[in-house]
KELUMBA-110407 format. One record per atom (N, C-alpha, C): x, y, z. Coordinates in steps of 0.1 Angstrom, whole numbers, plus 2048, in hexadecimal, padded with zeros to 3 digits. Atoms other than C-alpha are relative to their C-alpha. Last residue first. Example, Ala and Ser with C-alpha at 12.3 -4.5 7.8 and 13.67 -1.06 7.14 Angstrom:
BEGIN
7F77F58008897F58477F880B8088097F480087B7D384E80980C800
END
This chain:
BEGIN
7FA7FE80B80352B84C80C8108038037F47FE80051786C80C80A7EE7F27F78047FC4F985E7FE8088027FC7F680F7DA4E986180B8058078088048117CD4C987480180B7FA80C7FD7FF7EB4CF8917F77FC7F28067F480980B4D88807F37FE8028037F07F78244CF89D7F88027F37FC7F58098314AE8867FB8108078097F780A8234978A180E8097F67FD80C81083547B8B17FB8057F68087FD80F83648F8D280A7F97F880B8077FB8484888F47F38047F87FE80A80586C48D8E47F27FA80A7F980A80B8724AE8F47FD7ED8047F08087FB85C4B990C8057FD7F47FF80A80D83E4D48FB8107FD80F7F77FA80A8304EC91A8067F27F77F48017FD80E4E692980B8027F780280C8037EE4FF9278147F38038098087FE7E851993D7FC7EF7FB80D7FF80B7FF53092D7EF7F98027FE7F57F981D52D94D7F18087F27F97F18088285159357FB80C8048097F380581E4FA94E80A80D7FA8067F07F882D4DB9568008057F48037F480A8274B994E80480F8077FE7F47F782F4959627FE8107F57F57F680282147795280180D8047F18097FF80C45A95580780A7FC80080D7FE7EA46E94A80C7F87FD7FE7FE7F57EF4959437F97F38077FF7F47FE7DA4959268067FA80E7F78057F97D247191B80780B8048078007F17AF47790F8047FC8068008097F87B846D8EA7FE7FF8148098068047A848C8D98017ED80580C8027FC7B649F8F47F87F97FB8078097F47D94908F37F18028058028097FB7DC49A8D07FD7F680B80880C80A7D04B58C97FE7F580180D7FF7F77E84C68E87F27F87F57FF8067F58074B78D77F180080680180C8047FE4C18B77FF7F780D7F48078007F64EA8BE8017EB8018028097F37D64EF8B28117FA8007F28077FC7D75078947FE7FF80B7F87F77F37B55168818097F38057F67FB8017B050C85F80480680C7F58078007954F186081080A7FF7F47F780277E5098738097FA7F88057EC80675D4FC87180B80680080B7FC8097674D78777FB80A7FC7FD80A80F7884D68827F67FE7FB7F77F980777A4F189F8037FD7F38057F680B75B4DC8A380E8087F880480780C7704BD8AE7F980D7F97F380380878A4D28C57FA7FB7F67FA7F28057704E18D98077FE7F48097F980D75C4C08DB8058097F88038068087794AF8EA7F98087F47F37F58077864D09007F97F97F28007EF80775F4CC90C80C8057FC80F80C80B7624A19147FF8137F77F980180E7814AD9287FB8007F480C7FD80A7684B994680A7FF7EC80980B80077C4AC9637F48037F48077FF7F979A4C69607F27F27FD7FA8067EF7B94C59527F37FE8077FC80E7FF7AE4C092D8037FF81180B80B7FE79C4E29308047F48008047FF7F17BD4EF9367F37FA8047FA8047F77CA4E69177FF7FE80A80380C8057AE4ED8FE80C7F980C80D8027F77B450F9117FC7F28007FB7F87F17D95169067F17F78057FC8087FD7D15038E280480181380680A8017B65198DB80A7F680680E8037F47C75368E77FB7F48027FE8087F47EA5308D47F47FD80680180F8017DB53C8B58007FB80E7EE80A8067D955D8BF7FE7F48017FB80E7F57B556B8BC80A7FE7FB7F77FA7FA7B658D8A28027F280C7F980780779657D89380E8018037F27F77FF7815848AC8087F87FD7FB80A8087575778A68138098057F78027F374358F8C180F7F87FB7F87F17F87385A88AA8097F78087F37F380972F59388A80880680B7EE8048057235788A48098077FB7FE7F780970658B8B58107FD80180B7F98086ED5718C48068127F480380180B70A55E8CA7EF8027F77F67FB80C7185728DE7FD7F77F98007F08076FB5758F680C8037F780C7F880B6F65508F58028107FE80A7FC7F371A5459027F78057F57F47EE7F572D5398DF7F17FE8087FF8067F07215118D480280C80780C8007FB7295158AF8007FB81080480F8037495248A27F17FE80980880180575454489D7F97F67FE7FC80580B7755478AE7F67FD7F47F67F480376C55F8C98067F87EE8077F68037485518CC80A8077FA80A80480775852C8D37FA80B7F87F48068127755368E37F37FF7F87FA7F380275954A90080B8007F18097F180974452F8FE8058097FE80780480B75E51690B7F78027F97F47FE80E76E52E91F7FD7F87F48037EF80274753093280C8007F680D7FE80A74850993080380A7FF7FD80480C7695059447F78047F380D7FC80775E51E9628057FA7EF80D8088017785119767F28017FA8088027F87845319807FA7F58027FC8027F17A852C9707F080280C7F580D7FE7955259518047FD81080780780077D5449528047F38038068007F079755B95D7F77F48007F78067F37AC54E93C7FB7FC80F7FD80D80279354F9258077FB80B80B8077FA7825719348027EE7FB8017FF7F07A65809317F57F98037F58057FA7AD57190D7FE80281080380A7FB78C57E9018097F880780A8037F77935A190C7FD7F08007FD7FE7F57B95A28FB7F47FF80A7FD80C7FD7AC5948DB7FF80480E7F68048027925B08D880D7F68067FC8027F27695B28DC8127FC7FA7FA80E80575D5C18C18077FD8097F07F98057475E28CA8047ED8047F98068107225DC8BC80F8058057FC7EF8097135EC8DF8087FD7F18087FC8057075C98E47FD80D7FB8088058117255BB8DF7F68048007F87FE80C7335CE8FB7F97FC7F58067F58027155CB91680C8077F88098018037205A79137F58117FB80280480D73E5AB9197F37FB7F97F87F580D73D5BE9338007FE7F680A7FD8047225A294480680E7F880C80580873958C93D7F58097FC7FE8008107525A094D7FD7FC7F98027F580573D5A096F8078067F380E7F780873858096D7FF80D7FB7FC7FF80A75E5799737F07FD7FA80C7FD80276058C9907FF8007F180A80A80078458199A7EF8047FE8068047F67935A699C7F67EE8047F57FA7F57AA5A19857FA7FE80E7F780E80079059396D8097FF80C80A80E7FE77B5B09718067F38078027FC7F07995C896E7F77FA8057F78057F979D5B694D80480180D7FF81080477D5B693E80C7FD80A8088037FA7805DF9467FB7F28057F97FF7F579C5E29377F67FE8077F780D7FA78D5D091980880580C80580F7FA7745E591B8067F780080D7FC7F27816019167FD7F98087F47FF7F979C5F68FA7F980380E8008087FC7795EE8E880F7FA80C7F980780A76E60D8E78077F58047F38087FF75A61F8FE7FF7F77F780780F80374163A8F08097F78037FC80980374665C8FE7FB7F37FF80C80680B72B6778FE80E7F57F97F67FC80B74368B9167F97FB7F37FD7F17FE72D68A9378048067F68157FA80271966792D80A81380080280180E74265A9267ED8078037FA7F781075166A9427F97FF7F97FD7F580573765C9568068097FA80F7FB80C73263894C7FB81480580680480E75463294E7F28057FB7F87F880876064096E7FA8067EF8077F77FD74262B97F80780C7F680C80280975160C96F7F88108017FA80181077461597C7F28047F57FC7EF80776762199C8067FD7F180A7FB8077555FD99F80280E7FD80C7FE80A7735EE99B7F48097FD8107F67FE7856039B67FB7FB7EE80B8047FA7A65EA9B87F48078058027FC7F57C06039B77F57F880A7F88067F77CE5F199880080580E7FD8147FC7AC5EE98C80F7FF80A8078037F57A46159908017F48037FA7F57F47C562597D7FA7F88097F18057FD7BF60996180280381180480A7FD79761695B80F7F780880C7FF7F87A463795A8007F28087F47FE7F57C162C93E7FA8018117F88097FF7A261F92B80B80280980B8067F878C64293280D7F28038017FF7F47A96559257FC7F78097F88037FC7AD64190780180280E80080B7FF78F64490080B7F980580780A80778C6689028007F58067F981080178F68491C7FA7F67F580C80C8017826A49118097F18017F980880A79F6C491E7F67EF7FE80980380D7896DC92C8037FA7F87F87FC80C7A86E79447F77FA7F57FF7F77FF7916DE9628058087F480F7F980478A6C094F7FF80C80480280280D7AE6B59537F28047F87FA7F58067B36C29718018007F88047F27FB79C6AD9828018077F680C7FF80B7A668F96C7FA80E8067FB80180D7CC69297C7F58087F97F87F08017BE69799E8018057F380C7F98007AB67699A80780E80080580380A7CF6689927EF8037FD7FA7FA80D7DE6739AF7FA8007F68027F77FA7C56609C580680F7F880D7F88007CC6459B37F980B8018057F57F77F16409B57EF8027F680D8047F97F661D9A880280E8077FC7FF7F281B6269987F47FE80B7F78097FF80E61797780880280D80780C7FC7EF62A97A80A7F58058058007F37FD64A9837F97F28007F17FF7F48166489687F880180A7FA80E7FB7F563F95380C80580C80C8087FC7DF66095B80C7F28068007FC7F07FF6779587F77F48077F08017FC80566A9338027FC81480080C7FE7E166E92E80B7F180780B8027F17E16959397FE7EC8017FB7FE7F47FE6999257F97F88077F08068057ED68990480380081080580C7FF7CA69C90C8107F78018088048067DE6BE9107FA7EF7FE7FB80F8037F16CE9267F67FA7FA80A8077F77ED6F692B8047F37F580380980880D70891F7F57FC80680D7FE80181872992F7F87F77F58057FD8108397229287F78037FA7F77FA8068497279487F98037F17FD7F17FF82972596080B8087F88137F67FE81270995080980D8068027FC8118356F793E7F080B8037F67F88098466F79627F88087F28007F47F98276E997480A80D7F78107FD8028236CB95A8008108047FE7FD80D84B6C495E7F380B7FB7F77EF7FD8456C59878048037EC80C7EF7FC8296AD98280A80D8008097FF80B83F69396B7FA80F8057F57FE80985F6959817F58077F77FE7F37FC84768B99E80880C7F580C7F77FC83F66F98B7FE80F8047FA7F37F685F6639867F580A8008058027F185563B97A80580B8077F58047F586C63A95C7F880480D80180C80484963A9468127FD80780B8097FB83E6599578027F37FE7FC8017F085D66C9517F97F58067F38057FA85F6659308047FD80D7FE81380583E66892480A7FB8088058087F484168C9367FC7F27FC7F87FF7F486069A9217F87F780C7F781180484A6878FE80B80680F8068088008306A690D8037EE7FA8028027F68436C29127FA7F68037F78047F88546BF8F38027FF8127F780D8018366BB8E48097FE80280480A7FD8266D98F08027F07FB80A7FE8018446EF8EB7F57F580180680E7FB8646F38F77F28037FA8058057F18777128E97F57F780280D8078098917138CC7F97FD81380C7F57FF8AC7308D37F47F97FD8017FD80B8CB7178C97F38057FD7F37F78048D97198EC7FB8027EE7FB7F07FC8BB7118FB80A80680080D7FB80B8B36F28E48038118037FF7FC8118D56E98EE7F78047FB7F47F78018D16E99188048047EE80C7EF7FD8AF6DB91181080780080D7FE80F8C56BC8FD7FC80D8027FA7FA8088DF6BB91B7FB8057F17F97F17FC8C96B89388058087F38057F780A8B969992A80280E7FD7F77FE8048CD67F93D7FE8127F57F87FC7FB8B667795880A8087F78047F67FC89966F93F80D80D8097F17F77FF8AC6559317FE80D8037FA8017F389463993180880680B7F58087FB89962D90E8008068137FF80A80587963C90080A7F28088078057FA87C65C9147FE7F37FC7FD7FE7F489F6649047F27F780A7F48087FC89565D8E38007FC80D80980F8008736708E280D7F380A8058007F488E68C8F07F87F48017F28027F98A16898CE7FC7FC80E7FF80C80787D6898BA80D7FB80E80B80B7FB8756A88CE8057F37FD8008007F38956BA8C87FB7F58057F18097FD8976B08A18017FF8108058108038706BA8A18107FC8038078037F887B6E08B17FF7F07FF8067FE7FC8976DF8977F780380980880B7FF8BA6DB8927F18088008087FF7F68CD6F087C7F57F980580D8018048E56DD8667FB8068118067F58039086EA8687F17FE7FC8017FA8129186C985A7F880C8047F47FF8079266C188180280B7ED7FA7EF80090A6CC89080D8027FB8077F58068F56B087C8048108057FF7FC81090E6998817F780B7FC7F17F780390D69F8A68038017F58017EF7FB8E56988A48128038018057F580D8EF67A8907FB80C8067F580180B90566A8AB7FA80A7F57F37FA7F78ED66F8CA80B8027F48057F48028D265B8B880880D7FF8007FB80C8EB6428AF7F980A7FF7F18038038F163A8D47FF8077F17FA7EE7FA8CC6448DE8108017FC7F08028018C36238C980980F8057F67F77F48A16218D580E7FE8017F480A7FA8996108B68007FD80B80A80D7FD8786278B28087F58018078007EC8916408BC7F57FA7FD7F68077F48A96358A17F580280D7FE80A80188E63B8858067F680B80E8087F888365E8928047EE7FE8067FD7F08A56678927F77FA8007FC8097F68A965B87080280480B80780D80288B66F86380C7F780380A8027F78996908777FB7F17FD7F98047F68B76918607F37FC80C7FC80C8008A06978448077F880D80F80B7FF88C6AD8548067F17F78008077F08B06C18637F47F97FF80A7F57F68B66CB83D8067F580B80080D7F68D06B38217FA80C80A80E8077FE8C86C78007FE7F98108027F87FC8EE6D87FC7EC8018088017FD7EF8FE6B68017F680F80080C7FF7F58EE6B17E080080380E80B7FE8059046BA7C17F38008098007EF8099286BC7CE7ED8047FD8087F980B91C6987DE8028107FE7F37FE80193068D8027FF8037EC7F17F17FA91369881280C8027F98057F28058FB6837F98068088098017FC80B90E66480580080B7FC7EF7FB80290F66D8288027FC7F17FA7F47FF8E966E8268118007FD8047F980C8E564D8158018118027F480280A8F963C8317FC8067F17F47F87FC8E064A84880B8047F78027F58028C563C8398098088017F97FD80D8D661B8377FA80D7FE7F38037FE8D661D85E8038007F37FA7F37FC8B562A8618117FD7FD7F47F88048A660B85180780D8017F68087F88865FE85E80B8017FF80580D80386A60484180C7F680680A8017FE86662684E7FF7F17FE7FD8047F488E63084D7EE7F98067F380A7FB88F6268277FF7FE81180280980186E63981D80B7F580880A8057F787B6568337FA7F17FD7F88077F389A6588267F47FA8087F780F7FF88D6558038067FD80B80680F8038706718088057F58008098047F68866878177F77F88027F38047FC8A16877F47FA7F981480180B80987F6907E380D7F680B8078067FB87C6AA7FB7FE7F57FB8038007ED89D6BC7FF7EE7F88028057F37F289A6BA7D78017F981580D8027FA8AE69E7C07FF80A80A7FC8007F18C36A57A67F08058088057F47FC8BE6947878018038107F97F07FA8DD68577C7F680B8048037FB80C8CB66876880280F8017FB80580E8DA64E77A80080A7F47F17FF7FC8D165C79C8088017F38007F08008AC65B79281280B8008087FC80C8AC6397878038107FF7F78018068C06357AB8008047ED7F37F67FA8A96427BC8077FF7F78087F080488A6307AC80E8098047FC7FF80B89D60D7AF7FA80E7FA7EE7FE8008A26147D78048027EC7FA7F07FC87D61B7D88108017FD8037F28028745FE7C680680C8027F380480988B5E17D87F78107F57F37F880487B5F17F28088047FA7F580780C8575E97EA80C8088017F580B7F88475F18108057FC7F680280C8038276027FE80B7F180480D8037F582E6218137F97EE7FD7FD7FD7F68536208037F47FD8097FA8118038456157E080580781180C80B7FF82F6377E88037F18068068017F184764E7F67F67F77FC7F48067F28616437DB7FB7FC80C80380F7FB84864B7C38057F980580F80680184066F7C78027EF8048048017EC8666767D17F37FB8027F880A7FC86B66B7AC7FE80180D80C80980284A6857A380D7F48038148067F485969C7B48007F78007FE8067EF87D6987A57F37FF8068057F47F686F69C7838027FB80A7ED7F980387A68276580180D8087FC7FE7F485C66676781280A7FF8017F77FE84A66474880680D80C7F67F580685B64C73C7FD80C8027F67FC7FD84C63375480A80F7FF7FC7F67FE82D63874A8088068078007F680782261973F7FF8107FB8028088098285FF7578018067F27EC8018018346167717FF7F77EF7FF7F580280A6227728107FD7F98067FD80D8005FB77680580D7FF7F880680881B5F278F7FD8017F17F27FD8078166117A28017F67F68007FC80C7F06077A080C8098018067FD80C7F25E77AF80180D7F47F980580880A5EE7C97FB7FE7F47F87F58007F460A7D980B7F67F58067FE80F7D65EE7D380C80E7FE7FD80980C7E95D87EA7F98097F27F580380C7F45F18028017F87F28038128027D360480880F7FA7F97FE8057F47DC62C8187FF7EC7FE80B8087FE7C663F7FF8047F580E80B7FA7F67E06598097F57F58007F78007F47FC6487F47F58008117FD80F7FA7E563F7D98047FD80D8108007FE7DB6667D78017F18048027F87F480166D7D87F38008037FD8087F78056547BB80080880C80280A7FD7EB6647A48087F880C80D7FF7F87F66857AC7FB7F17FF7F67FE7F881B67C79E7F580480A7FD80E7FD80866C78080780280D8088077F97F769177C7FF7EF8068077FB7F48176A277D7EF7FB8047FD8047F082A68A7687F780B8077F07F47FB81169074F8017FA80A7FB7FD7F27F367374080E8057FF7F58097FA7ED67771D80380680C7F47F77FE7CA68871A8077F28007F97FC80B7AF67870F80B8047FA7FC7F28077A966B72E8027FD7F18087FD80A79A6477368008127FB80080580F7B363E7497F87FC7F67F47F98057B165B7638037F77F58037F38087896557628148057FE80280280E79163076E7FD80D7F67F68038047A763B78D7FA7FD7F37F77F87FF78A65279880D7FA7F68057F380B76E63B7948088087FE7FC80A80B78961E7A77F180C7F67E98068057906357C37FB7FD7F67FA7F68027686447C980F8017FB7FF7FA80B75A6227C680880F7FE7FD80580976F6167DF7F98027F980680D8057676317F78077F77F78077FE80B77E64C8047FB7F57FD8108017FC78764C82A7FA8037F47FF80D7FA7AE6458227F17FB8027F88057F47B166280C7F97F38097FF80E7F97A466E7EA80A7FA8088078007F679C6927E47FF7F28077FE7FA7F37B969C7D67F67FD80B7FB80A7FB7AE6817B880B80880F80180D7F879368F7B080A7FA8058087FD7F97A46B37A87FB7F380C7FC7FF7F87BD6A27957F880980E7FB80E7F87A668F78080980680C8078067FA7976B17768057F480A8097F97F87AF6C37707F67F580B7F77FD7F47C36AD75A7FB80580E7F58008047A06A374780A8008097F77F47FD78169974580D7FF8017FA8087FB76F68972580A80C80B7F77FA8017566A37148097F78107F780580973E6937008138068067FC7F48067246A571180C8017F580C7FC81271B6857188028097F97FF80C80573967F7327F88007F07F97F88087336A373D8057F77F78057F580D71569774A80A8027FA80A80C80572467575D7FE8087F57F380580B73E68D76A7FA7F57F57F57F88047236A077C80C7FD7F68087FC80A7126827868028077F97FF80C8097326747967F38077F67F37FA80C7366967A68007F67F98057FA80A7126957B680C7FE7FA80680980C71B6787C980080B7FD7F58058087376957DD7F77F37F67F87F780D71D6A87E58057FA7FC80C80080B7076917F88058087F480080880E72468B8087F77FE7F880D80E7FF72B6A781B7FF7F67F57FE80A7F574F6B88167F67F48028097FC7F474F6D28017FE7F880A7FA7F77F476E6D17EE7F980080B7F480A7F67646B57DA80080780B80380C7F67446C87CF80A7F880780B7FE7F67546E77C57FA7F780B7F78017F57706D47B47F980A80E7FF8087F97556C97A080E80280A80B8077FD7436E37938087F580B8017FE7EE7626F478F7F67FF8077F38027F676E6DB7777FE80A80E80880D7FA74A6D976480B80080980B7FD7F974C6FF75B8007F580D7FF7F17F276F7057537F77F88097F280A7F376C6E073D7FF80A80C7F880580774D6F67268067F780F7FC7FF7F57286F672C80E7F87FE7FC80F7F47196F670D80A80480E7ED8027FC7087147028037F680D7F980180F6E47166EE8127FD8047FF7F48066CF72870980B7FD7F680E7FE8076C170571880280E7F480480B8106E26F871A7F68087FE7F480080E6ED7177327FD7F97F580B7F58076C67127458128057F38097FF8066D66F57507FC8097F28018098096F26FF75C7FC7FC7F27FC7EF80D6E571F76F8097F37F580B7FB80C6D16FF77B8068057F980280880A6F16EB7867F28067FA7FC7FD80E6FA70B7977FF7F57F68007F58076DC70C7AC8097FF7F580C7FF80E6E16E97B47FB8077FB7FC80680D7046EE7C27F67FC7FA80E8018086FB70D7D98037F77F48078087FC71A70E7EE7F47F77FC80E7FE7F671C7327EC7FB7F28067FA7FA7F57417307DA7F480080D7F580A7FA72C7167C080880581080A8097F97107307BA80A7F380A8097F97F772A7497B17F87F78067F07FE7F774173479E7F980880C8008087FA71F72E78880B7FC80B80B8037FA71874F7827FF7F58098027FA7F173B7517757F77FE80D7F280B7F273A73475F80180A80F8078117F671673D75180E7FC80D8097FA7F772675E7467F57F98097F97FE7F474674F73A7F880680B7FF80A7F772E73F72580C80580B7F680C80972075D70F8047F880D7FF80D7FC70377671D8087F37F77F18047FE7057987118087F680A7FA8098076E079A7018107FF8007F57F48066D67BA7138077F67F480F7F18056B67A972480A8037F28088088066D478A72E7F980A7F77FA8068096E97A173E7F77F77F57F97F58066D37B07548057FF7EF8137FF8096C278E75D80880B7F980380880A6E97897657F58007F77F67FB80A6EE7AA77A7FE7F87F38087ED8026CE7A07918088027F180A80380C6E277C7937F58117FA7FC80780770078B7A07F67FE7F47FD7F580A6F07A57B58017FC7F380C7FB8086E17887C680380B7F380380D80B7047757C67F28047FF8137FD7FD7117907DA7FD7FC7F380A8097FA7327837E27F58048008047F77F574B7A27D77F37F480A7F37FB7F375B78A7C37FF80780E7FA80B7FA73C77D7B280D8088088078027FC7307A17A98037F68097FD7FB7F27527A979E7F280180F7F78047F874C78D78580980781280480B7FE72B79A77880B7F980B8067FE7F473F7B87757F87F78067F67FB7F97597AC75E7F980680E7F680C7FB74279874B8067FE80C8098087F472F7B47468047F98088067F77FA74B7C67357F67FC80B7F37FF7F07597AA72A80080A8077FE80C7F47367A371680B80280A7FF81080873A7C36FF8037FC80B80380C7FC7307E77028037F47FD80B8128067308016E680B7F580F7F581080574381F6F97EF7F67FF7FD80580A72783C6FD8097F67F87F77FC80973584F7197FC7F87F08017F57FF71A8467308068067F680B7FC80871E82572D7FC8087FD7FD8078107418277397F28017FA7F97F180B7368407548017FA7F48077F080671D8287618038097F880580581273780875E7F180A8007F57FC80974C8217787F77F47F47FF7F28077308247918077FF7F680C7F88087238017917FF80F7FA80480C8087477F379B7F08047F67F47FA80574B8127B97FF7F77EF8087F48067298037C480E8097F780780080B73B7E37C37FB80C7FE80A7F88057577EA7D87F98007F380E8017F67667CA7E77F480A7FE8028007F278A7D47E37F18028017F68087F37917BD7C780180680E8068107FA7707C57B680D7FD80880A7FF7F37777EA7B38017F18067FA7FE7F179A7DF7A57F580380B7FD80D7FC7877CB78880780481280B8097FD7727E677F8077F580A7FE7FA7F679480177D7F17F68087F47FD7F37A27EB7697F880280B7FB80E7FC77F7E675180E7FF80B80D8007F877C80974F7FE7F28078047FA7F479C80D7437F87FE80A7F580A7FC79A7F072580180A8128088097F577580271D80B7FB8097F680B7FA7888247177F87F180380580E80A76A83870C8087F28008098027F77708547287F87F37FC80980480978F85E71F7FD7F68057F77F780C79E8797337FE7F67F08097F280678187374A8098017F480F80480C78984B7538008097F77F78038087B385975E7F37FB7F37F77F98067A38707768037FD7F180980080478D85578580480D7F280580B8057AA8467937F78067F67F57FE80D7B786879F7FB7F37F77FD7F48097978707B280A8017F380B80080979284E7BD8018067F98027F18077B184F7D77F38017EF80A7F88017A482E7E67FF80F7F98027F67F97C58207E77F280B8057FD80A7F17BC8007D780280A80980A80B7FD7B18167B97FF7F780F8037F07FE7CF8347B77F37F680A7F57FF7F57E58137B57F780A8097FE8097F27D180679B80280180A80D8057FE7CD8287857FE7F480C8067F47F47F082E78B7F27FA8047FA8017F67F880A7787FC80680A80080E7F67E180D7618047FF80980A7FB7F87F08317567F57F78067FC7F97F981281E7507F380880B7FD8077F780380773B80880580C80E8087FA7F28217298037F980580680B8078108337267F67FB8057FD8097FF8198577357FA7F27F47F48007FD82087772D8037F380380B8087EE80987171180E8058057F480A7F981188A6F07FC7F880F80B80C8087F38A26DD80D7F78057F380380C8068C16EA8007F67F78067F88097E58C86FD80B7FD7F48098028037EB8A870D7FB8057F47FD80C80F80E8AB7157F47FF7FE7F77FA80D7FE8CC7248077F97F88047FB80B7E78B87388048087F880880880B7FF8A27457F68087F77FA7FD80D8188BF7507F87F67F98057F28018038C37768027FE7F28097FB80480189C7767FB80F7FD80580480C8208907767F38087FB7F37FD80983689F7947F57FC7F07F57F27FE8218A47B08028027F58087F67FF80188B7A480B80D8048058018128178707957F680E8087F77FD80482E86F7B77FD8087EA7F87F37FA81586F7CF80A8097F38097F37FF8038537BD80280F8038017FE81182083D7B87F480A7FD7F27F980982C8447DC7FD8027EF7FC7F17FB80883A7EA80780C7FB80B7F980A80781A7D580180F8047FA7FE80D8298107E47F88097F87F67F580081E8178088048067F280B7F67FD7FF7FE80280880E800
END
């Protein structure tokens, strides 16, 4: 704005006084381009008098008036737009559709939909409507979220003998895709079908719009239809669209789908890949698909063609190697690039941070320290993410007593601790059992940094209280959490159940879940119920555990393997063999499940139940006087689920009824006998080999 002021001041002080004299002499002091720029500057800062003076020099100059109309629209000055149009019309100039469309566009830019519709009616009556006019009005309706009205304008356009063009359809598709509601999303395919009926196949722009909307929540239908459109394009696939397809496949997050798409794309389009960005997208995609040979093949192909990788491409490569469990090789790659004159300048803290995260996941603190020292030697400035990652490694390794040097380095680098920093350190203190240090850290965060704890931090404190059996302190933390208006989650509920269970307050655990669920609108998930069941089993209250399981399936929450494991083992320990039998049958999808589970088979089945659970239960059942229950369970398992694996020794003894007869057996600690060398003659495959 200051520059605009100076331009106008200079013109009025030095140029304007001589401008009139120059005009009388038949010469122009400023050319048309300069006058247009001065006029624009005057309009932007509200010096309308100066801007108007240029129009008065040539009252019928359409180009000048169009410029002024656009300037007024940019300032949301619709009254000024209409005034300029009226002055142009009064000058007797021959108006055309460009002028009318400029005014219409100004109405849209000023978000005056009703005025735009009125102006459109005026244009129709004066015969000034063209395809641009309809596209502009359609855009106005789309901006207002009025999709049905936009489509009505398209129909009106056809009635007027004008066909919507690709711009029209692309605007409509883009608005519908980005709108969010599923109703509009479903209309997208109707619009695209209509487009194809008009002999217009979607182009690169339409396909790019659709690809940007694909993610892990997209339906199979949306994904397949989008890919079909791309395959059916008249235009050849270019590198930009190829990169968009690859990135969309990564966002969808389905490894098999990603592998298939990559294979199809690269069969016919390998020649398209020539840019570093596209190589980066492919490397990222192959990394997500866990296809490391393809990752390295892409990298070597790019390097062999002497294509210089950008920092983003290198970041994709390093992240792909690290995320597939090989941070050491990723670090070797960084060392190679550091020795390459062409590439050493692309290394940055983000790339190094990927390696730091890899070693952190391995709890390899020594390598983390070495990488950080290397960053210092190469003068690569660490970021807050760098320090948070290093602190995370200290936390995972329970070395919180040694973090002082890292905190000092942060201070020297002028980097302030953020919420993630404090959360990471708190997690470390709680895992190390130093809960007092955790509480002190939270107090420091409040008073020194002025940061309130978030849900993750409160959950860490609650978990620390549970680990150290400090229920009263945990309840105080919960009170603070609610006082800070931090909403608990299902994770919070599961930790609270663990806290109350370890303090032998089973009733309190159930009451807390009920109260918090009601207060915050939570729907307890499988983890919360699993902890409740575990608490009941530890308290030797099997019936209450079964009642909890019944409530769980009635609310369509599928029991996980942990829930069934606790219940089955607890039933066997308390001599409730038939209950254990009914639970196992429900989990495995066999007939004869407990009645309340048999009613909800689809919810009750647990696909993730470990193979060993059946063998463990059969062995424990055979220890009792109800070995016929074990025999029947084994028979039905073989008959209904032949793929199930059963320990060969356990299976043979259940069938022959000789388990524990005439020889000593040691317990494995899991409820069934451990194998003794030389006691079995089978090959250990049971009635189905373990795949």
